[in-house]
C-alpha positions in Angstrom: -0.3 -0.3 -0.2 1.7 3.2 -1.2 2.7 5.3 2.0 1.4 8.9 2.2 3.9 12.3 3.0 2.6 12.4 6.8 3.1 8.7 6.5 6.4 8.7 5.5 8.0 11.8 7.0 5.7 12.3 9.9 3.1 15.0 10.7 5.6 18.0 11.9 7.2 17.6 8.7 4.6 17.4 6.6 2.0 20.0 8.7 5.0 22.7 7.7 4.4 22.4 3.8 3.0 25.0 2.6 0.8 25.3 -0.4 2.2 25.6 -3.9 -0.1 28.9 -4.4 1.2 30.4 -0.7 5.1 29.4 -2.1 4.9 31.0 -5.7 3.4 34.5 -4.1 6.0 34.0 -1.2 8.9 34.0 -4.0 7.8 36.7 -5.7 7.8 39.3 -2.5 11.6 37.3 -2.5 12.3 38.8 -5.4 10.6 42.1 -5.1 7.3 41.9 -6.8 4.2 44.1 -5.4 2.2 43.4 -8.0 1.6 41.6 -11.7 -0.1 42.6 -14.9 -2.9 40.1 -16.5 -6.2 39.3 -17.7 -8.3 36.5 -15.4 -9.4 33.3 -16.7 -11.3 30.1 -15.8 -7.0 28.2 -15.8 -5.8 31.0 -13.5 -8.3 31.6 -11.4 -7.0 29.5 -8.5 -3.8 31.4 -9.0 -4.9 34.4 -8.5 -7.1 34.1 -5.6 -3.7 32.6 -4.0 -0.8 35.5 -4.8 -3.9 38.2 -4.1 -2.4 38.0 0.2 1.3 38.4 -1.4 0.8 40.6 -4.4 -1.2 43.2 -6.3 -3.0 40.9 -9.0 -3.8 44.2 -11.8 -6.2 44.3 -14.7 -4.5 45.1 -17.9 -7.3 45.5 -21.7 -5.2 42.6 -23.2 -3.0 40.1 -22.7 -0.3 41.4 -25.3 -0.3 44.6 -23.0 -0.2 42.6 -19.8 2.9 41.6 -21.2 4.4 44.8 -22.1 3.4 46.2 -19.1 5.3 43.5 -17.2 8.4 44.3 -19.5 8.7 48.0 -18.6 8.1 46.7 -14.8 11.4 44.3 -15.4 12.9 47.8 -16.5 12.6 49.1 -13.3 12.9 46.1 -10.6 14.8 43.3 -10.5 11.4 41.4 -12.2 8.8 41.9 -14.0 5.6 39.5 -14.1 2.5 38.9 -16.1 -0.3 35.8 -15.3 -2.6 34.7 -17.8 -4.7 32.1 -18.8 -4.4 28.8 -20.8 -3.1 29.1 -24.6 -5.9 31.8 -25.5 -4.1 34.4 -22.6 -0.3 33.2 -23.0 -0.3 33.2 -26.5 -1.0 36.6 -27.1 2.2 37.2 -25.0 4.8 35.9 -27.7 5.2 39.6 -28.8 6.0 40.5 -25.1 8.2 37.6 -24.9 10.1 38.2 -28.3 10.8 42.2 -26.7 12.2 41.1 -23.5 13.7 38.4 -25.2 15.4 41.1 -27.9 16.4 43.7 -24.6 17.3 41.2 -22.6 14.2 42.0 -19.6 13.8 39.3 -16.4 10.3 39.6 -17.2 7.8 35.9 -16.1 5.4 35.2 -18.3 3.3 32.5 -15.7 -0.3 31.2 -17.3 -2.1 28.8 -15.7 -2.8 25.7 -17.4 -5.1 22.4 -17.3 -4.5 20.2 -14.2 -3.0 17.3 -14.3 -5.5 15.7 -13.4 -7.5 16.3 -16.6 -4.9 15.5 -19.0 -6.5 12.5 -21.4 -8.1 11.5 -24.4 -10.5 14.8 -24.8 -9.0 17.5 -26.3 -9.6 20.7 -24.0 -11.1 23.4 -25.1 -8.3 26.3 -24.7 -5.6 23.8 -25.8 -4.6 24.2 -30.2 -6.4 21.1 -31.7 -7.7 21.3 -35.2 -10.8 19.2 -35.8 -8.6 17.5 -37.8 -6.5 16.7 -35.6 -5.4 13.0 -34.7 -3.9 13.9 -31.2 -4.0 17.4 -28.6 -1.2 19.2 -28.6 -0.9 20.6 -25.1 2.0 21.9 -25.7 1.7 24.3 -28.0 2.2 27.6 -25.8 5.6 26.0 -23.9 7.1 25.3 -27.9 5.7 28.6 -28.5 7.9 30.1 -26.5 11.0 28.6 -26.5 10.8 29.2 -30.4 11.9 32.4 -28.6 15.1 31.0 -27.1 13.1 31.8 -24.3 13.5 29.3 -21.2 9.6 27.5 -21.1 8.9 24.6 -18.4 5.4 23.1 -16.8 5.6 22.6 -13.0 5.4 19.4 -11.8 3.5 18.0 -9.7 3.2 14.4 -7.4 5.3 12.0 -8.5 4.9 9.8 -5.9 2.7 9.2 -2.8 5.3 9.5 -0.4 7.0 12.5 -1.9 5.5 16.2 -2.2 6.2 17.9 -5.4 8.9 20.1 -6.2 7.4 22.2 -8.2 8.2 25.2 -5.8 11.5 24.6 -6.1 11.5 24.4 -9.8 9.7 28.1 -9.8 13.1 29.6 -7.5 14.8 28.3 -10.1 12.7 29.6 -13.3 13.1 33.2 -11.3 16.8 32.6 -10.2 17.7 31.9 -13.8 15.8 35.5 -15.3 16.8 37.4 -12.2 20.9 36.5 -12.9 20.5 35.7 -16.5 18.5 39.1 -17.0 15.9 37.1 -19.7 12.0 36.1 -19.6 10.5 33.2 -19.0 7.9 31.1 -19.1 6.0 28.8 -16.7 2.6 26.8 -17.1 1.1 26.0 -13.8 -0.9 22.8 -13.3 -4.3 24.9 -12.2 -4.7 21.1 -9.4 -1.3 22.0 -8.3 -1.8 25.5 -6.7 -3.7 24.1 -3.5 -1.6 21.0 -3.2 1.7 20.6 -0.6 5.4 21.4 -1.9 8.2 21.0 -0.8 9.6 23.9 1.6 12.1 26.1 0.5 15.4 27.8 2.5 15.7 30.9 0.6 18.3 33.3 1.2 17.8 36.6 3.1 18.0 38.9 0.6 18.8 39.3 -3.3 21.7 40.7 -2.7 23.1 37.4 -1.8 22.1 35.9 -4.5 24.4 38.3 -6.8 27.4 37.8 -4.6 27.5 34.3 -4.7 28.2 35.3 -8.8 32.4 34.9 -8.4 34.2 36.2 -11.3 35.8 33.0 -12.5 37.9 35.8 -14.9 41.2 37.0 -14.5 43.5 39.7 -14.8 41.0 42.6 -13.9 44.1 44.4 -12.8 46.1 44.3 -15.9 43.1 46.2 -17.5 42.7 48.2 -15.2 46.0 49.3 -15.3 46.8 49.9 -18.9 43.4 51.9 -18.6 44.9 54.3 -16.0 47.9 54.7 -18.2 45.7 56.0 -21.2 43.6 58.2 -19.1 46.8 59.8 -18.1 47.9 60.3 -21.4 44.4 61.8 -22.7 43.6 65.4 -22.6 40.3 65.1 -23.4 38.8 61.6 -22.2 35.3 59.6 -22.7 33.4 57.4 -21.2 30.9 56.0 -23.1 28.5 54.0 -20.9 26.1 51.2 -22.9 22.7 50.2 -22.4 23.4 46.9 -20.4 23.8 49.2 -17.0 20.1 50.1 -17.7 19.6 47.5 -15.1 22.9 47.5 -13.0 21.9 50.4 -11.0 24.9 49.9 -8.4 27.1 49.5 -11.3 26.3 53.2 -13.0 26.5 54.9 -9.8 29.7 53.7 -9.1 31.1 54.2 -12.7 29.5 57.4 -12.6 30.9 58.7 -9.4 34.7 57.7 -10.9 33.2 60.3 -14.0 33.1 62.8 -11.5 36.2 62.3 -9.4 38.3 61.9 -12.2 36.4 64.8 -13.9 35.5 62.4 -17.1 32.7 63.5 -19.8 30.4 60.6 -20.7 27.7 59.6 -22.8 25.4 56.7 -23.8 24.0 54.9 -26.4 19.9 55.9 -27.8 19.5 52.7 -26.1 20.6 53.6 -23.0 18.5 57.4 -22.7 17.6 58.2 -19.8 19.3 56.0 -17.4 21.2 59.7 -17.3 20.8 62.8 -16.1 21.9 65.3 -18.9 21.7 68.5 -16.6 25.2 67.1 -15.3 27.5 69.5 -16.7 29.9 66.2 -17.6 27.3 64.4 -19.5 27.6 64.9 -23.0 23.4 63.2 -23.6 22.6 60.0 -26.0 25.3 60.0 -28.9 24.4 58.1 -32.3 26.7 58.9 -35.7 25.8 61.8 -38.4 22.2 61.2 -36.6 22.4 62.3 -33.5 21.2 66.1 -32.2 22.8 67.0 -29.8 25.3 69.7 -27.4 28.3 67.2 -26.5 28.0 65.8 -30.9 31.6 67.8 -31.4 33.6 66.9 -28.3 32.9 63.2 -28.8 33.3 63.0 -32.6 36.1 65.5 -32.5 37.7 66.8 -29.6 37.9 63.5 -27.3 41.2 62.2 -27.4 40.3 58.1 -25.6 37.3 56.4 -24.9 36.6 53.9 -22.5 33.6 52.3 -23.4 31.7 50.2 -20.9 28.9 48.4 -21.3 28.1 47.9 -24.9 26.3 45.5 -26.8 28.6 42.1 -27.9 26.8 42.3 -31.5 26.4 45.9 -32.6 22.4 47.1 -33.5 21.8 48.8 -36.9 19.0 51.4 -35.1 22.0 51.7 -32.0 24.9 52.0 -34.2 23.6 54.5 -36.5 21.8 52.3 -38.7 25.3 50.6 -39.9 25.9 53.9 -41.7 29.5 54.6 -40.1 29.1 57.3 -39.1 29.3 56.3 -35.3 32.4 57.7 -34.8 32.7 56.3 -31.3 32.6 52.7 -33.1 36.1 53.3 -35.3 37.8 55.4 -32.6 41.9 55.1 -32.5 42.7 55.3 -29.1 40.1 52.6 -27.1 39.3 50.6 -24.4 36.5 48.5 -24.6 35.0 47.0 -21.8 32.0 45.0 -22.9 30.9 42.9 -19.0 31.3 39.1 -20.4 31.1 38.1 -16.6 27.3 37.5 -15.4 26.0 40.9 -13.5 28.9 42.7 -15.9 31.8 41.5 -12.9 34.6 42.2 -15.1 33.2 45.8 -15.5 32.9 46.1 -11.9 36.4 45.5 -10.5 38.2 47.2 -12.9 36.3 50.3 -11.7 36.5 49.4 -8.6 40.5 49.9 -9.0 39.5 53.1 -11.4 38.0 54.1 -7.8 41.3 54.5 -6.3 42.6 57.2 -8.7 43.8 60.7 -7.8 41.0 63.0 -8.7 41.8 65.5 -11.6 41.4 69.3 -11.9 38.0 70.3 -14.1 37.9 68.9 -17.6 37.3 72.6 -19.4 36.3 71.6 -22.3 33.3 68.9 -20.8 32.1 72.5 -19.2 31.3 73.9 -22.4 29.5 71.3 -23.7 26.2 72.2 -23.0 24.2 75.0 -24.4 20.4 75.8 -23.8 20.7 79.0 -26.4 19.9 77.0 -28.5 16.1 76.9 -27.1 13.1 78.7 -29.7 10.6 80.1 -27.4 9.2 81.8 -30.9 5.3 80.5 -31.1 5.2 78.6 -34.3 3.5 76.4 -36.0 4.0 72.9 -34.3 5.4 69.7 -36.0 8.2 67.0 -35.0 11.0 69.3 -36.2 10.4 71.5 -33.5 9.2 69.6 -30.6 11.3 68.1 -28.2 12.5 72.4 -28.0 9.1 72.6 -27.2 8.7 70.0 -24.5 12.2 71.2 -23.7 11.0 74.7 -23.0 7.8 73.9 -21.3 9.8 71.4 -18.9 12.4 74.1 -17.8 8.9 75.7 -15.5 8.1 72.7 -13.8 8.4 71.7 -10.7 9.7 67.9 -11.9 10.7 67.4 -15.2 9.2 64.5 -17.4 9.8 60.7 -17.1 9.2 60.5 -21.0 7.4 57.7 -23.0 7.4 57.5 -26.5 6.4 55.4 -29.2 7.6 53.5 -32.2 7.8 55.3 -35.2 8.2 59.2 -35.8 8.0 60.3 -32.2 10.4 57.8 -30.6 13.2 59.4 -33.1 11.7 63.1 -32.4 12.4 62.0 -28.4 16.0 61.7 -28.7 16.7 65.3 -29.0 14.3 65.8 -25.3 16.6 66.5 -22.7 16.4 63.8 -19.2 17.2 64.6 -16.2 17.1 62.3 -12.9 13.8 61.0 -11.8 12.1 59.1 -8.7 12.8 56.0 -9.9 15.6 56.2 -11.2 14.4 56.2 -15.5 13.6 59.0 -17.4 12.6 57.8 -20.6 11.2 54.2 -21.6 11.3 53.2 -25.3 10.8 50.1 -27.1 13.1 50.2 -30.1 11.7 48.9 -32.6 11.4 44.9 -31.3 7.5 45.0 -30.0 6.7 47.4 -32.9 3.9 49.6 -31.9 1.5 49.5 -28.9 3.7 49.8 -26.1 3.7 53.5 -24.4 0.2 53.0 -22.3 0.9 49.5 -21.0 4.7 51.5 -20.8 2.9 54.5 -18.6 0.8 51.6 -16.6 3.9 50.0 -14.7 5.8 53.7 -14.6 2.7 54.7 -12.6 2.5 52.2 -11.0 6.7 52.7 -9.8 6.4 56.3 -8.8 2.6 55.6 -6.6 4.7 52.5 -4.8 8.0 55.4 -3.9 5.1 58.4 -3.3 6.4 60.6 -6.3 4.0 62.9 -8.6 6.8 62.9 -11.1 4.7 63.4 -14.4 4.9 61.1 -17.7 4.8 62.6 -21.0 3.5 60.2 -23.4 5.1 60.8 -27.2 2.4 59.3 -30.1 0.8 59.2 -33.5 -1.9 59.2 -34.3 -1.4 54.9 -35.8 0.3 54.1 -32.5 -2.2 55.5 -30.3 -4.8 53.5 -31.9 -3.0 50.0 -31.6 -2.8 50.8 -27.6 -5.8 52.8 -26.8 -8.1 50.7 -24.8 -5.6 50.8 -22.1 -6.9 53.9 -20.9 -9.4 52.8 -18.5 -7.1 51.1 -16.3 -4.9 54.8 -16.3 -8.0 56.5 -15.9 -8.5 53.3 -12.6 -4.8 55.1 -11.7 -5.6 58.2 -11.2 -2.2 58.2 -13.1 -0.4 61.7 -13.8 -0.1 60.9 -17.4 0.1 63.9 -20.6 -0.3 62.0 -24.2 0.8 64.1 -27.0 -1.1 62.8 -29.9 0.6 63.9 -33.4 -1.6 63.3 -35.5 -1.9 63.2 -39.8 -4.1 60.7 -39.9 -1.6 58.0 -42.0 1.7 56.1 -41.2 4.1 58.1 -42.1 7.5 56.7 -40.6 9.1 54.5 -44.2 5.8 55.2 -45.9 6.2 54.5 -49.6 3.5 54.5 -51.8 -0.3 55.2 -51.2 -2.2 51.8 -50.6 -4.9 51.7 -48.2 -2.8 49.9 -45.5 -1.2 53.5 -44.4 -4.4 55.5 -43.4 -4.5 54.1 -39.6 -7.3 57.3 -38.8 -10.3 58.8 -40.0 -10.5 62.5 -39.8 -14.5 61.9 -38.2 -12.6 60.4 -35.3 -11.9 62.8 -31.7 -9.4 62.0 -29.7 -9.9 65.1 -27.0 -13.6 63.4 -26.6 -12.1 59.6 -26.4 -10.5 61.3 -23.8 -13.1 63.1 -22.1 -15.0 59.2 -21.7 -11.9 58.1 -19.4 -12.0 61.3 -17.3 -9.3 63.6 -19.1 -8.8 66.3 -20.4 -8.9 67.4 -24.3 -6.5 70.2 -25.4 -5.4 70.6 -29.6 -2.5 73.0 -29.9 -1.2 74.1 -33.4 1.9 76.6 -32.2 4.5 76.0 -30.2 3.9 78.7 -27.4 0.5 76.4 -27.0 1.4 73.3 -26.2 4.3 74.7 -24.2 1.4 76.8 -22.0 -0.8 73.3 -21.8 2.2 71.4 -20.9 2.9 73.8 -18.3 -1.3 73.4 -17.6 -1.5 70.1 -17.6 1.6 69.3 -15.3 0.2 71.8 -12.5 -3.2 70.8 -12.8 -2.7 66.4 -12.6 -4.0 63.6 -13.7 -4.7 62.5 -17.7 -4.7 64.6 -20.6 -4.3 64.6 -24.1 -3.0 66.9 -26.2 -3.5 67.2 -29.8 -1.8 68.3 -32.7 -2.9 68.3 -36.0 1.0 67.5 -37.6 1.7 68.0 -41.8 3.7 65.3 -43.0 5.9 68.0 -45.3 10.0 67.8 -45.0 10.4 70.9 -43.5 8.0 69.8 -40.4 9.8 66.6 -39.6 12.5 65.9 -37.1 15.9 66.7 -38.2 16.9 63.3 -37.1 13.8 61.7 -39.1 14.9 63.5 -42.1 18.8 62.0 -41.9 16.5 58.5 -41.5 15.3 58.6 -44.3 17.8 60.6 -46.1 20.2 57.5 -45.6 17.1 55.1 -46.6 17.2 56.5 -49.9 20.8 56.6 -50.2 20.5 52.9 -49.5 18.0 51.9 -52.3 20.0 53.6 -54.5 18.0 57.2 -54.5 20.4 60.1 -56.7 19.8 62.8 -55.0 19.5 61.2 -51.2 22.9 59.6 -51.8 23.3 63.4 -53.0 22.5 65.1 -49.5 23.6 61.8 -47.4 27.4 62.4 -49.0 27.1 66.6 -48.1 25.9 65.1 -44.8 29.1 63.1 -44.0 31.4 66.3 -45.2 31.8 63.2 -48.5 
C-alpha cells in the first residue's frame, strides 16, 4: 500500500509544507515583486486567488498589453510579471516575450494550465487542436515561447504518494535564472497544483546573496585596469561611453558615474541607454548615435575626445543603436579606445576594473566638458508646431515644471523626435523608457501604466509624458481605462496626420491609420481626462505647464504636416539614409553632403 507524505515523513514535517500558491507568492515577494499585470481566466483563477494576499494582481486591457507592462516593470525592478490563462491568454504574450528576449529583460510570464488530473484523450477547449487532428497538442504555448529562445517549463506535481512535489523549487530555479541572466521565462502552472503541498524552501536572507554568489572566474582585471590608467593619464580629452547594459545594473552605473565625477571624465551613452543619465550634469554629453545625433556634446565626442573608455555596450552591435550601420558612429571607430563589454554575469568584470579606477587621484576640472551644454538654442517663438520643433518646445516647457518628465515615446516619428529631449534625474532612476522597434507599435501606454505604479509606490507625483502618433495610439487606446483607474499623472501628446508616415512608400490603403471624423479629445474625456488642441509651439508649452500643474489624464492633439520641413532632423536624416541605401540619386547626394564627403 502506497504511503502518504504524512506517513512517510511524519506529521510535523507534513504540517509545515506550504501550498504551492502561497509558496509562489512568497517567492515573488522575495524577488521584490509587488504587482503583476494580467487578464483573468478559468485556468488561472486558483492562482489569482492565492496571490492576492501576497501582491497586487492588476488587470490589463488585453494579454499583450499585460506583457508590455511587465516589460516596463522589469526595466525598473528585479523582475516583471505577467499572468494569463492557458494558451488563449499566454499565446498573445509572445510579442511581449520577443521584446523581453531581445532587450534582455527579466520578465516572468506565468500561465495557468489544465490540471494534471484533467489530461486524457479528450481535447480541452483551450488546447490548440484542429478538428481534423489525431492528437491533442497540450504544449503549443510552451513550444511557442521556446521558439523565441525563452526558457519555458510546466511545473510538475506529485509523482509519488510519499514525496511532496518539487514545483516550488522548480519555480525558484526559473525565477533565479530570469533574475541573474536578465532573460524572460515562461511558466505553466497546472491549476490543481495551486492547493497542493510542495516542498518547503530555504531562501537566502536577501536578493543580494544571489548576486554575491556569482563569482568572477575571469582573471586579468588588474592588468586591464592598469592599462586604462595609463591611457587616462596620457589623455587630455577623455570620454567614457556608457552602454545600455547598465540600464539594469543601477549599482554599477552609480559606481561609474562616481568615477567620472571624481576624475572629471565627460561621459555619454547610446540611444538605447537614453534616460538612465541625468543630462543636466555638466559632465554628461547626452545620447550619441553618429550622424543622426542632435546633441550639444557631439563636437566633443567626434572631434575632441582623444581616448574613449567604452563600458557595457552590446556584444553584437545593433544597426539602430550604431547609426543604422552608416559607418558614422565615430565612437565605434575611435582609434584610441578600450572596450569593456561586460562578458561576466552581472558585469562583474566591469565592476572590479572600475573599483580599481576609483583609487586614482582626482583630476582638475575638465574645461572642455563644462562648455558642452548650450541652452541658447531653445526657441521660445510661437510658430507652427510639428515634429521639427516638438522636442525643443517640450524642453522649454519642462524648465518651468516643478519636476521633470519621465518620457515614454511610441515607435515611429515620435521615437526619433524624442532623442532630442532633455532627460533629467527621476524618482525611479529612469527618465525615458521606450521600445526601440522590437515589439513594433503599441507599448507606450502599457509602459506608462507600469511607470505610474512605480511612482505611486515611492509616493512621487513626477509627471509622465507620452509621445505618440495617431497610428501608435490607436493600437492601444483601450489601455486608457486602466490609466483612468490608476488616477495616473499622464499627458499624451497625440501627433495627428492620419497615416502611418514613417517608412511610407506609397499610397496603399494600408497606410491609412485613422479617420478624419475621429475625435481623440472626446475619447479622453470619456476616460475622465482632459482634451487640448495645440497648433503652435506657444500653445503646446502653455498646455504642458497647465497639464502638469493640474495633474491627471490629459491628451494634447497636435495636427501634424507630413511635409519634410515639419519632420524632426533625425527623421529627415534617417529618410535620407534609407533613400541612399535604396540607390536614390538625390538622396545619395544629400547623404554625402551630410557626411562631409
